[in-house]
N, C-alpha and C positions, 0 to 999 in steps of 0.2 A: 235906450232903444233897443229891443231884442230883435235877433233876426226874424223875418217872416218870409212865407211863401205869397206870392202873387197869383189867385186863384182865376180861370177863365171857364167859360164854356163853350163846347163846340156847337157850332149853329146848323151842324148835320143832326144834331137832336133836337131841332126846331122846323122840321121840314115841313109842316102845316102853317107855319106863321109865315106873313111877309118879313122880310128882312127887317125892315126899319123896325118893325113890332117886336121881334126877336131881342134885337139889340135893345130895344127899352126895357124889355124884361129881365134880361140878363143884368143891365146897369141898374135897374131898380132893386133888384133881390142883393146887389151889394157885390157883384164879382169885378176884378180887375180889369178884364179883358176877354177876348172872343178867338176862338180858333174858326176862322171863315173858311169854309170850304166853297171854293169856286164851283158852282153847277148852276143848273138851270132855275133852280128856285131860287138862289139867292147869287146876284150877281154873275150871273152867265158869261162865262169868257167869250163865249162866240156870239152873243147876240148884238146886235147894233148898238152905236153910241156907247161902248167900253169905256172910252175915256171920262165921258160926261158923267155917266153913272157911277165910274170909280171915285171921281172926285165927289160927287154927293154922299156917297158910303163916307168918304175921309171927313166929310165935315160932320157927318151924323155921328161917328166915333169920337170926334173930339170935341162934341158937344156934351156926350155920355161920358167923356173922360175914360175911354176903354182902350186899353192896349190890344194889339192883333197881331197873330201869326195866321199865313195862309196854308190851308190845309188843300190837299189836291186828291183826297180819295172818292171823289163822286163816281158812283156805280156805273151810269150810263151814259156818262157825259159825251163820248167819243163814239160809243156803237150801241144803238138800241136794243141790241140782240144779246149781248155778250158783256157779263159785267167786268168791269175794269179791263177791258181790251179797247184796242192794244194797248201793249204796256212798253217797258223798255227792255223787255226780253223776248217778245213776241216774235213769231216765223216772220211776220210781215205788219206794216204799219208802224213801226217804230218811231217814225219820223212824226208821226201825229201825236204821238204821246210827247217827245221832245217841244213840240210846238206848243202843245197844252201847257208843259212846266214852263218854257218860256214865258208865255201869257201870264202866268200865275207869278213869274219872278218880276215883270213890269208890273202887274197890280200891286203886289208886295211892296215895290218900290214907292208907288204913287201913294199909297197909303201909310208909309213908315213902319211897315210889318217888322216883327224883330227876327222871324224866319219865315222862308217857304220850306213847306214839307214835304216829302215825298218817299216813293217805295220802288222795288225793282219789278214786281208782279211774279206770276207763276211761269217757271220754265216749262215751256212745250214738252210734250212724250217724245222721247227721242233725241233729244239736242242733251248734248254733254256739258259738263262743268264749264270746260275752256271754251268752249261758245259762247256759253251764258256770260262768263265775264268778258269776253269781248263786246257783247251786246251791249251789258249795261254800263261798262265802262266807257264807251263810246258816246253812249246817251247821255251820261251825266257828265262827260267833259264838255257836250255842246251846252248843256243847261249851264254848267259854270262858268262858260265864256259869256253868257247873259248878264249870268249874275255879277260878272264882274264888271261889266259895263254899266249897270244899275247899282251895283255896291250894295248887293243883299246877300243874306246869309243862306245857305241851302242848307236843310237838317235831313238826313236821310235815315227812314224809320224801317227798322225790322219787323218783318211782318210774317207771324206764323204761316207756313206753307208755300211761301213765296221763296225767289231764288236766295235772295238775302234775307236770311232769318233771324239772326242773331246780332247781337252787338259786337260780337268777334267778327261777323260778317260784313258790317259797315266799316270796322277798322281795316279789314283785308281790302274792302272795297277804296280808301283812302289811300291805303299803301300802294296799291296797282296805279293809283293816279298821281303819284307823287305827294300825298299826304297836304292836298290844297289847301289853305286856311278857310276857305269860303264853304269847304263840306264839314260838317259837323254831324251830331246825331241826334235823332228823336227817339225818345223812350216811351213807350207806353207800358205802365206799371204791371198792367193787367196780361200783357203778352209775356212779362217774364215768368210769372205762373204758370200760364199756360203753355210755354214753349222752350224756356231758358233753363238751363240745368242749374244754375247759380240762384243766389237770391236777388230781390231788388238793390238792396245795399250792395252787392258785388257787381251789378251791372252799372250801377252809378258809379262807384269807382272806377270800373272800368273805361268808362266812357270819360270821366273825370272833367277837366275844363272843355272837352269838346261837346259837351251835352247843350244843345242848343234850344231845344223844344221838348217838353214833358205833356203825355196825357193819361189821364187818372180816371180809373174804373176798376172793377172787379171782375175776377174769372176764375174758372178751376181749373186744375191742373190738366193739362192735354186736351183742352175745349176751347176753342177762340170764338168764344160767346161773350159780349160785352154786359156785363152786369151792373145794377147799383151796388152802393158801397154795402157791405154785410150779407149780400147773396151768394159770394164766393170764398174764395181763400187769400185774397190780398191781406197782409197786416198792414191795412193802410198808417197808422201812427208810424212803423218801422220804416216804412216807403218814403213818407214826408221825413222823418228825421233823418234819414239819408240823404234826401235832397240838401237839408238844411244845413248837415255837415259838411258837405262840400262845397256850400255857399251858391247854390244853385240861384240865378236871378231872373230867369225867366219865366212865363207863364206855365203853371200847371193846370190844364185845361180838361175837365170832365168831355169823356168821349162815350156817348151813348146814344148811337146812330137810329138805333130801333125804338127808342121811347120818347117819339115826336107826339104820339097821341095824348101824353100828358106832361108835355114838355116844362110848363111853369111848376108843376108841383113836383116834379122829378129834380129839376134845376134847385129848387129850394130845399130839399130833402139832401141834396149833393153837398151844397155848400155849407149845411149845417154840420153833415158828417166829416167833410174835410176840415171845418175851424174846430172841432171836438177831437178828430185825430193830430192837426197840428198842436193843439195846446198841450194835449198827452206828450207828444215828441219833443216838445219845449219842456216840459216838466221833468222828463227823463233826462234831457241836457243840463238841467240847473237851471232854467228860466221859469220856473212854476208860478212865481208871484207876479210875473209880468206879463204885459200885452205884447203879442204879436204886431209887426206894422202891418200884417194884411187886415 
């Protein structure tokens, strides 16, 4: 049996679907898992009866044989006026972001999630880097305390335009926190093209065994816009090949949050592109005559 990747799809790309229907479509297309964004359309972390709703989602995931990671990039879940606010480096309200992330950790533990993924947020104007690091390390430390209690893995995502925007920045964050075992790395392969100086393979190797969550999409250099595969500059076979080479075993989930208007069609095209790219990567590694496990 040759190595193979496990592909997922982000529920933030199914915003016009009920969660139960989105999970059914994703499973029906042949995906291995989902990246579940806790948000008002799907498993609202602040609505009543969260525990019972989480149990029901867990049962559905089990029925459909879908693995899950928890994503926390909901745009307006905390503030209906300001996207992604407050966050871990905001001037005020940082405790509300910490509360959301701790709720996500508890949801992840209940669902048996492979990781809970989150990011820093954008540093306000006039705030220096030293204060930014103080804010983000304080917030992440509090989330890690909850993760320790719940036996959950946290995966920190570098986001273009945010305070922690590169894999190197995530590694610096880990260093400042004493390299905690539960804090690992989320890598979006599109972000590499949009924002990093190295290649996807460089960033995968830089993260190494700390890589706990992967998002896949296409982008063009210098532009943070999630595109379908083939519409940007990501070398998808090379990206998947890098993941195969390091033995990455987590989900590689499609991240197309603005494509919900055509979600089933886009999800089908995306899986076809991923499988074709994986086949190319395996062939380049000398596994061309065999099938991948995914």
